[in-house]
C-alpha positions, 0 to 999 in steps of 0.5 A: 528555516528547514524546507520540506519538499513533498512530491505527490498530492494524491489520495495518500497525501492529505494527512501528511501535508496537514500534519506538516503544516500544522507543525510548520510554525512551531519548528520553523519549517516551510513546506512545498508540495509538488505535483503534475497536477498543480491544482491538486497541490494547491488544494492540499496546501490550502493557502496555508502561510507556511506552504506553497504548491508548485508544478512538478514534473519528475520526468524533467531532470533539471526540475528534479535537481533544482527542487531537491537541492533546496530542500532538507527533506524530500517526502516522496509520494510518487509512484514506485518507478520514481522512487530511485531517480528521486532517492539518487538525486537526494543522496547526490545533494545531501537531502534526506528522503522519506517515502512509504513505497517498497524499497527496491534493490537499487535503493538499498544499494544507495546505502554506502553512499548515503551513509558517506553523505550523512543522508537517511533514505527511509522507505516503507514508512506508510501503512502496508508497508510501514506501520505493519512492519513497525508494529510486527517488529515491536512484538518481535523484539519483546517476544525475544526479550522474554526468551521467546521464539516465533514459529509462525508469522502471518500478517495481513493489511487492508484498506476497505469501505467501513463495514457499515457502508455498501458502496458498490457490488464489489464491496471495495473502494478506491482510497489509494493509487488506483494504478496500484490496484489495477496491477497488484499481484502482478509480480505473482507471490511467494510465501512459507507455510509449514516449512514449504515455499509456495510460489504463485504466478500472477494468474494464480494469486487471486485464486489462492484465497483463504478465509480470515476472522478479524476481531470486531470485523468478521470473516474476510478473504485474504490472498498472499502479498508479493515476497513474504519470504524477504521478510523472514531475514529482515525480521531475523525469524530463522525459527519460522516455519510459516512466514506469510504477508497477505492482503485482505478484501471482502469475500468474493472480491478475488472471484470478481477480480480475477476474470478482469485479469484473465481477460488481459485488462490489467496489462500495462505494457501493450499500447492500444492506438487512440485509446481515448476513443475506444469504448470498454466494450471495444477493449474487452473485444480486443482481449478475446481470442479470435477463436471465441465467436458469437454475436453476444459479447457477454456470452463469449466473454463468459464462455471464454472465462468459463463463468456463469453468463447470468451469474453474479460475477458477470452481473459485477462485470456489467455493473463495472462497465466493461461492456459500455459503448461510449468512449472511455476517455482515458488519456493513457495508452494501456489496457490497464490505463483504461481500468485505472480510468474506469475503476476510479470513477466506479469504485469511488468512495461515496461523498459521504462514505468513509473507509477503514484500514485494518492490520492484523498480526498473528504469531505462534511463540514458543518460550524455550529460553524464558527465565520461568517455565512458560507455555507456548501461545498465539499472539493476535494484534489488530489495528482498526482505523476508520476514516472521516465520513466525507473527510480524511480517509483512514488510508490517507491517515495510516499512509501519511502520519507515519511519514510526517512523523518521520520527517519531524524526527529527522528535522528535530534531530531525534533520529540520527540514522544515515544510510537506506533503512526501513522502519524496523530499527527501534529509533524509528518505529519506537517514537512513531507507534508512540505518537501514532497511538496518541492519534488513535491509531493503535493495536489491541493485542490478545493471547490464546493458548496454543492450538494449530494456528491457522493462516 
């Protein structure tokens, strides 16, 4: 019997765990789900005969070692800060690891050791990063085989309320780790546009937005996502003069989120004494500089942020609860922890609501090496997936299922790669994308005659 250890029972895990349990009997697997919140793990396993739920504390080295060494594959759905620790333990004990988190420099450096131990450490096998990388690489490989060269590459990802939902004034819902939502953009961003490198510090990321038309959805708002330049080399797009990876939100989201950043409410380093006893109003007050005087906190916030005191953005901040006077009840220590606690409640997906996931690739392609003369073209590839009303979210499906399929490929000896990888190898993305298509997670592709491609 093969043993699968799933670490993390959060919002992205239900589809992953369901898939593994549904396939456990036929493949002689046993699935152990570990989480600091054991009740959440039990809920995911749901008394399945081929699964069990355990309490798991990733800060306990002996517990990590004990659980990892008894597994054949670890699926690491813990927070990014715990990725290397678990990956290192997996390599030490000859255990494969699959994760949806970004591959860090430290995990890349495990490549030689992982190969020596016959271990596959596979990161970025979720939605974004994950399906976006796999689907892009599939297009890129096909274009190359047809004698094409990609001059411009733009890719977008998003998780949003379904376009027929109207859940709250922010037009956004929490369907993944709320901490990642709060600190998004915290490292700034850089990208390449028309041959020029653009670098944005954190406080500028949500200012640099642009409209994007998405097939069957309409116009959304985009902002740059992390380091787009790194993917230029990974994809081998040496001829590309534009390389952008972006995030999509409903229009005006960035305008509404920027004041939260400018107040300092996304700070995850400075600690606030007795945070659980503080109200959000007190925390906001702490974030206002001493020179901002006046008795009306809303007016002072508006003046400090230079926004309209009676405008729509201020009304959104008020609705969110930034000026509420009851104790926040947060168990964390930082302003970011308070925001995580707040948005988990206020931006929750309604009980019978549904979300949607969007991925869009836009590529400008020349064909100088085609067997027959071929005009340049723009390729637009779009994937839209809706969640089940009151059931599994589109986010859970699109993050969890690629990782689950990768586990199956490893345990059935269909994936024999070793080392530290992301899923841009054909041996990984070809079977995963094929099975996802059968699960109704698929792209619709079209081409256009070339005009100058916008972002």
